[in-house]
N, C-alpha and C positions, 0 to 999 in steps of 0.2 A: 685775234689772239696773237700775242707776241711769241716768236719761237723760244722754246725753253733753252736757257743757257745755264749749264752747270758750272759753277765756279770752283776753282781749286786754290787752296792756300798752301804756300810752300811747295813741298814735294809730294803732295797727295797723289796716289796712283790714279791712273785714268779709269773712268767707268767704262767697262766693256760690254755690259749687258744690264738690262733693267727688267724687273717683273713687277707689274702692278696687279694686285688682286682686289677686285671690287666685290663686296658682299651687298647685294641689292634686292629690293622688293620686286618680284616678278610681275606684279600687277601694275605698279606705277613707274618702275624703272629707277626709283630713287635709290641712290647709293647710301647705305647706312654706315658702312665702314670701308675704308680704303687702306691697303697695306702695300707699301712700296719697298722693294729690295733692289739696291744697286750693287752690282758685282764689279769689283775693282780688278784691274790687271794684277795677276799674281795671287789673287784672293781665292777663297773657296767658292766653287759654284754652288748655287742654291737651286735645287730641283723645283719644278713647278709645284709638285705635290707638297713639298716642304713649305713653300711660300703660302700655299692655300691653308695648310694646317696652322701656320703661324698667324695668318689673318683671322681665322676662326678663334684661336686661343686669345688673341689680343682683344677682339671684338667682344667675346664673352666676358673678359675681365672688365670691360667698360660698360657691361650691362646689356648688351645686345642679345636678342634671342636668335642665334645664328641658325637654328634648325629650320627656320622659315625663310631664310635668305638664300638666294641663288648666287652662284659664283661666275664671275667673268674675269678672264686673265688677259693682260695686254703686255706688250714689250715696249710700248710708247710711254716714255716718262711723263709726258704732258697729261696723260690720263690720271696720274697720281698727284700731280702738282697744281692742277687747275680744276675748277669745279666742272664736273661731268655728271651725266645720268646715263642710263642704259635705255636705248630706244627699244620698247617692248616688242615692236613688230619685227625689227631686223636683228636685235640682239647686239647692236653696235654701241660703242661709246659715243655720246654726243656732248659737245661742249655746251655749257649753260653759263649765263652771265652770273656774276657773284650776287647780283640783286635777286635773280631767280633762285639761287641756292639758299639765300636767306629766307625767302618766302616758303621754300619747300620744308624748311626745318620747323616752321610754325605749326 
């Protein structure tokens, strides 16, 4: 997997922190919804709980039953920008190929 490069246009402030909230199925590790928050230099901090609540809100709006999904939070931007699943044994994010991600949606 290529390292994540965040591009800036013009004078965009630098990203100083990232929170990735994954809502996933505890039995399979499949991530049903991912919510990524980038915090910019000089911007308002977003607390972990606020990011989790926003992830649930957006996922419900998209039709997901969030009551049955578990939460995993990361500060690694790659977890929100490339296909991942949650390893059910370790609870860690694991990269999956985009081909595998397409198969998991079926």
